[in-house]
N, C-alpha and C positions, 0 to 999 in steps of 0.2 A: 637234586630234583628242584625245578623252578617252583617258587611259591612255598616250598617247605625246606626243611633241613634235617640234618641227622638228629637223633634223640639226644645226643650228648652236649650239643652246644647251647641248650637253653631256649632255642627258638621253637615256637609252637608248631606241632605237626598238624597237617590238615586232617579233616575228617576222612578224606579219601585214603590217606596213608594209614590212619588208625583202623579204618574198616578193613583194609586188605590184610591187616594182622589180627583181626578179631576172630573169635570163635564162630560167629555167624558166617563170615567169609569162608573160613576153613570147612564149615559144614556144607555150604553151597559148592565149594570146590570139590570136596570128597564125593558128594552126591553126584555132581556133574561127571566127574571122571569114572565113577562106578557105572553110571548110565552108559557112557561111551563104551566102556568095556563090555557090559551086558549086551548092548546092541551089536557090537562087533562079533561077540561069541554066538549070539543067536543067528545073525545074518550069514555067518560062515558055516554054521552047523545046522541045527534044526530048521532054521528059516529057509535055508537053501533046499532042504528036502521037502518042506511044506510047499514052497513055490513050484516045485516040479509037478506037484499033484494038482495044481490049480488049472482050470480051463480058462480060455479067453472069455470074456474080458477081465476076469479076476486075476489072471496072471499079469496082465498089463497094469492093473490097479496095484498089485503087489510090488511090481518093479518101480512104479511111480512113488508109492508111499515109502518104500525102503530107500530110494534115492533122496527123497525129501528128508527122511529121518537122518540119513547119513550127513547130508549138507547141514541141516539144523545143528546136529551134534558137533560137527567140526567147527562151525561158527561159535558155538557156546564154549567149546573147549579152548578155542583161540582167545576168546574174551577172558576167560578164567586164567589162563596161563599168562596173558599180558598183565593182568592185575597183580597176579602173584609175583611176576618178575619185577615189577615196579617196587612192590613192598620189600622184596629181598635185595634191592639195589642192582639187579641185573640189567635193568633198563632205566634210562632217564625218562622223565615226564615227556619230553619232546619225542623221544623214540617210541614211547608207548602211544602217544597221540598219532604218530605217523602209522604205526602198526594198526591202531584201532580204526583208522580210516578204511582199512582193507576189509574189515568185518561188516557184513551187511545184516544188522539186526532189524527186523521190521518195527514199526512204531508200536504195534500191538500184535502179539502172536495170534491168538484165537484159533478155533478149529475150522479148517477149510478142507474137509475131506471130500473125496470123490464119491459118487453114488454107490460104488462097490465096497466102500470101506467096511461096512458091517459084515460082509461076506469074507473078509480077510482073516487069517489065523489070529486067534485071541492074543497070542504073545506079541505079535507085531502091532496090533491095535494098542496093547498096553504100553509098549515102548514108545509108540508115537504120542500117546496121551501124556506119559511121563515127560517126554522131551518138550512138549508144548507147555506143560506146567513149569518146567525149569526155565524155558525161554521166557515165559511171562515174568518170573522172578528176576532173571537177569536183565530184561528190558527195564523193569522198575528200578533196579540197582543202577543200570547204566544211565538212565535218565537223571537219577538222583546224584550220582557221582560225576556224570558228564557236566552238569552245571558247575560242580566244584572244580573240575579240571579246567573249564573255560575261565572261570574266575581266577584260578591259580596262574593260568597262562597270561591273562590280562595283567595281573599284579606283577608278574615276572617281567613284563615289558617296561614297567615303570622304574626309572633309574634309582629311585629312593627306596624301593620296596624292601630290599635287603636290610638297610639300615633301620627303617621303620619296624620291621619285624623284630629286630634285635632290641630296639627300644621297648616295644610292647612286652617282649619276653622279660627284659631286665626289670621293668617297673610294674609288670603284672596288669597293664592296661589292656582292655579288650577293644576300646574304641580307638579309631584312627584320629 
């Protein structure tokens, strides 16, 4: 991975690499995947039944919110899976950055419900709100880690960075 190296060679790991192996990341990852599973179970089961009972325009609102929910969760799951793949060595930083460009996270999630939202089934509203909270967390993490990835990429482009990193590791120096 550019800008970092394996744990065994004495070169400092980046915060990004450490974070992806942290308990905090594992918690976010687990919660995200559980939310994806819960939403899929609901939308394919009880949600489908509840949607059939809705009258227009509420049925259209249900379809819109369930599509937004599904899209949001797929983007979040992709982000989480990419981060995990990098930490497990399944993707290089360059591959991860390329994949990350395909994910469209908004600058800030926030609630943007249509006017029929409050009339939708409570479980759908709850899933939407949970997904928006998760999205807010992931956006904050992405902004924090994205800056680190950009810095790592910039450092990786410098021809002496590998040697400088090894010198810093060998002598314990933090400054360049």
